[in-house]
C-alpha positions in Angstrom: -17.2 18.4 -11.9 -14.9 20.5 -9.8 -14.2 19.5 -6.1 -16.4 21.2 -3.6 -14.7 21.0 -0.1 -17.9 21.9 1.5 -19.7 18.9 0.1 -18.3 15.7 1.5 -19.5 13.7 -1.5 -17.5 15.7 -3.9 -14.5 16.6 -1.8 -11.1 15.3 -3.5 -12.9 14.5 -6.6 -12.0 16.1 -9.9 -13.2 15.5 -13.4 -10.6 15.2 -16.2 -12.9 14.8 -19.4 -14.7 11.6 -18.7 -12.5 10.2 -15.9 -13.1 10.9 -12.3 -9.9 11.7 -10.3 -9.2 11.0 -6.6 -6.6 13.8 -6.2 -4.9 13.8 -2.9 -7.7 11.8 -1.5 -8.2 8.2 -0.7 -11.8 8.1 0.4 -14.7 8.1 -2.1 -18.5 8.3 -1.3 -20.2 5.3 -2.7 -23.7 5.8 -1.9 -24.7 6.1 -5.5 -22.8 2.9 -6.4 -24.6 1.0 -3.5 -28.0 2.0 -4.9 -27.2 0.4 -8.1 -27.4 -3.2 -9.0 -24.7 -5.9 -8.9 -21.9 -5.5 -11.5 -22.1 -1.8 -11.9 -18.8 -0.1 -12.0 -17.0 3.3 -11.3 -13.5 4.1 -12.5 -11.2 6.7 -10.8 -7.6 7.9 -11.5 -5.7 8.0 -8.2 -3.2 10.9 -7.8 -1.5 11.5 -4.4 1.3 13.9 -4.1 2.3 12.7 -0.7 1.1 9.6 1.2 2.2 8.8 4.9 3.4 5.3 5.4 4.0 5.5 9.2 7.3 5.5 11.2 8.5 8.8 9.4 8.2 6.9 6.0 6.5 8.7 3.2 5.4 7.8 -0.4 5.3 10.5 -3.1 4.0 11.0 -6.7 1.5 8.0 -6.5 -0.5 7.5 -9.8 -2.8 4.8 -10.2 -6.4 3.5 -11.2 -9.2 2.5 -9.0 -12.1 0.3 -10.2 -15.0 -0.1 -8.0 -17.6 -2.9 -8.7 -20.8 -3.5 -7.0 -21.1 -6.8 -5.5 -24.4 -8.3 -3.9 -22.9 -7.9 -0.5 -20.7 -4.7 -0.9 -18.2 -3.3 -3.2 -14.8 -4.7 -4.4 -11.9 -2.1 -5.1 -9.4 -3.1 -7.7 -6.4 -0.9 -7.4 -3.1 -0.5 -9.2 -0.7 2.3 -8.2 3.0 3.2 -8.4 5.2 5.8 -7.0 8.3 6.3 -5.0 9.2 6.1 -1.2 11.9 7.8 0.5 14.0 5.1 2.1 17.5 5.0 3.8 20.1 2.8 2.2 21.3 0.0 4.6 24.8 0.5 3.3 25.6 4.2 3.0 22.7 5.5 5.0 21.7 8.0 2.6 18.1 8.7 1.7 17.1 7.7 -1.8 13.9 7.3 -3.8 12.8 3.6 -4.1 10.2 3.0 -6.8 7.2 0.7 -6.1 4.2 -0.7 -7.8 1.2 -2.4 -6.2 -1.8 -4.2 -7.4 -4.6 -5.5 -5.1 -8.2 -6.3 -4.7 -10.0 -5.6 -1.5 -13.8 -6.1 -0.6 -15.5 -3.4 1.4 -18.8 -4.2 3.2 -21.3 -1.7 4.3 -21.4 -0.8 8.1 -24.9 0.9 8.0 -28.0 0.2 6.2 -28.3 2.4 3.1 -32.2 3.0 3.6 -32.6 3.2 7.5 -29.2 4.3 8.5 -29.2 1.9 11.2 -25.9 0.0 12.2 -25.6 -3.5 10.5 -24.7 -6.6 12.5 -21.5 -8.2 11.5 -21.8 -11.0 9.1 -20.4 -14.6 9.5 -17.4 -13.8 7.4 -16.5 -10.5 9.1 -13.6 -10.1 11.5 -11.4 -7.3 12.7 -9.6 -7.4 9.3 -12.7 -6.8 7.2 -12.7 -3.5 5.3 -15.8 -1.5 5.9 -17.6 1.4 4.2 -18.1 3.9 7.0 -21.4 5.2 8.3 -21.0 8.2 5.8 -21.0 5.6 2.9 -17.2 6.5 2.3 -14.9 3.6 1.1 -11.4 4.5 2.2 -8.5 3.0 0.3 -5.8 4.5 2.7 -5.0 1.7 5.2 -5.0 -1.2 2.5 -2.9 1.0 0.1 -0.5 1.8 3.0 0.0 -2.0 3.8 0.4 -3.0 0.3 3.0 -0.3 -0.3 5.0 -1.3 2.8 4.9 -5.0 1.9 6.1 -4.2 -1.7 9.3 -2.1 -0.3 12.6 -4.0 0.1 13.5 -5.2 3.6 17.2 -4.2 3.1 16.9 -1.0 1.1 19.9 -0.5 -1.3 20.3 2.7 -3.4 22.0 0.9 -6.2 25.3 0.0 -7.9 26.8 3.4 -7.3 26.4 3.2 -3.6 29.4 4.8 -1.9 29.0 2.6 1.3 30.7 -0.5 2.4 29.9 -3.6 0.4 28.2 -5.4 3.3 26.1 -7.6 1.0 29.0 -9.1 -0.9 29.9 -12.6 0.0 33.2 -14.4 -0.4 36.3 -15.3 1.5 37.7 -12.7 3.7 41.4 -12.2 4.4 40.7 -10.6 7.8 41.6 -12.7 10.8 38.9 -14.5 12.7 38.1 -13.4 16.3 39.7 -15.9 18.5 36.3 -16.4 20.4 35.0 -17.8 17.1 37.8 -20.2 16.2 36.0 -23.3 17.5 33.1 -22.4 15.2 35.4 -21.8 12.3 36.9 -25.2 12.9 33.5 -26.8 12.6 32.7 -25.1 9.3 36.1 -26.3 8.0 35.2 -30.0 9.1 31.8 -29.8 7.4 33.2 -28.5 4.2 35.8 -31.3 4.1 33.1 -33.8 4.8 30.9 -32.9 1.9 
């Protein structure tokens, strides 16, 4: 099956042999899977050239696997993905490629009744963080994938051992004079070290 941009059910889907591919697309129409019984599965290969992470950050060359499983109440998406994110090193302030890998499971609940098209009332377990299948029966992985990638990235990006920047992360005794305003604090540290 070749993607047909005029058909929202197949837009972004490509077939590579027996494997469906989500190429540069994070949403998949699950109306067919919702009509099937509990335990039925769909498998997709995820391929994203670029994926915005927010605040000017961007991930690239994302490859992964998506497995959708029909549950009694909705669909669970099991996703594994890896790629690179363009980050700025905290030491040399140069951009570099940071590799990442994520693996997560997220449950998606329908927001409309499949037969009637009527809006469903939120269930007892639903809150603002519940992932929903939209009114067009599309399950979109984008927001959960974005959050998982951001959490996997280092808080203090560092481009590696060959970084030309100052070694701000190295600890040890410094021969530099202490600012006179901090001399009282330095004296407290010396007393603490002698007491232990």
